[in-house]
C-alpha positions in Angstrom: 1.0 19.2 -9.7 -2.3 17.7 -8.5 -0.5 15.3 -6.2 1.5 18.2 -4.6 -1.7 20.1 -4.0 -3.3 17.0 -2.6 -0.3 16.4 -0.2 -0.3 20.1 0.9 -4.1 19.8 1.5 -3.4 16.7 3.6 -0.8 18.6 5.7 -3.4 21.3 6.2 -5.8 18.6 7.3 -3.4 17.7 10.1 -3.1 21.4 10.9 -6.8 21.9 11.3 -7.3 18.6 13.2 -4.5 19.7 15.6 -5.9 23.2 15.9 -9.4 21.8 16.6 -7.9 19.7 19.5 -6.2 22.8 20.9 -9.3 25.0 20.5 -11.1 23.3 23.4 -14.4 23.0 21.4 -13.8 26.2 19.4 -13.6 28.3 22.6 -10.0 29.4 22.4 -9.7 32.1 19.7 -6.3 31.6 18.0 -6.5 27.8 17.5 -10.2 28.3 16.4 -9.1 30.8 13.7 -6.3 28.4 12.6 -8.8 25.6 12.4 -11.2 27.5 10.2 -8.5 28.8 7.8 -6.8 25.5 7.5 -10.1 23.6 7.1 -11.1 25.9 4.2 -7.7 25.8 2.5 -7.5 22.0 2.9 -10.9 21.4 1.5 -10.3 23.8 -1.4 -7.1 21.9 -2.2 -8.8 18.6 -2.1 -11.6 19.9 -4.3 -9.1 21.0 -6.9 -7.1 17.8 -6.7 -10.1 15.6 -7.4 -10.5 17.3 -10.8 -7.3 15.4 -11.7 -7.2 12.4 -9.3 -10.0 9.9 -8.8 -12.1 10.9 -5.6 -11.5 7.5 -3.9 -7.8 7.7 -4.3 -7.6 11.4 -3.4 -9.8 11.1 -0.3 -7.9 8.1 0.9 -4.6 9.9 0.5 -5.9 13.1 2.1 -7.3 11.4 5.1 -4.4 8.9 5.4 -1.7 11.5 5.3 -3.6 13.8 7.5 -4.2 11.1 10.1 -0.6 9.9 10.0 0.7 13.5 10.5 -1.8 14.3 13.2 -1.0 11.3 15.3 2.7 11.6 14.7 2.6 15.2 15.8 0.7 14.2 19.0 3.3 11.5 19.6 6.2 13.8 19.2 4.6 16.3 21.6 3.9 13.6 24.2 0.1 13.9 23.9 -0.1 10.3 22.6 1.9 7.2 23.6 4.7 6.0 21.3 4.6 2.3 20.9 6.1 0.0 18.3 2.6 -1.1 17.1 1.5 2.6 16.7 4.7 3.4 14.7 4.1 0.4 12.5 0.5 1.4 12.0 1.5 4.9 10.9 4.2 3.3 8.6 1.5 1.1 7.0 -0.7 4.2 6.3 2.2 5.9 4.6 3.0 2.7 2.6 -0.7 2.6 1.5 -0.5 6.2 0.3 2.6 5.5 -1.6 0.9 2.4 -3.1 -2.1 4.4 -4.2 0.3 6.8 -6.0 2.3 4.1 -7.7 -0.5 1.8 -8.8 -1.8 3.0 -12.2 -5.5 4.1 -12.2 -7.5 2.9 -15.2 -9.5 5.6 -16.9 -13.2 5.7 -16.2 -13.9 4.8 -19.8 -11.9 1.6 -19.4 -14.7 -0.1 -17.4 -18.2 0.1 -18.6 -21.1 -0.1 -16.1 -24.6 -1.3 -16.9 -27.6 0.2 -15.3 -27.5 -2.5 -12.7 -24.0 -1.5 -11.7 -22.3 -4.6 -13.1 -19.1 -4.4 -15.1 -19.4 -5.5 -18.7 
């Protein structure tokens, strides 16, 4: 469930980023309202997800998926150029997100830190 909430929050991140672009600096009412609602919902979902997923992983997934969706949407709408290198770059972001999900995360108690920040 935490991963589903995280992915939904990442989709909402793409929604608020796109709405922000359409709001002309928060001067157009409808996209500005969509921006605020999606931003709040996305942030709340991320906040809940990090109770169950390490913050580094959750934040990387949230921003990665959000960025990939935002630029993909802009490319589909013709607002950004579609090039093989851009498509490859988006694919690499998605592959990285899948990797973060598939690679096991050791528990925090598995590594002990000294006061100097070194692993023991």
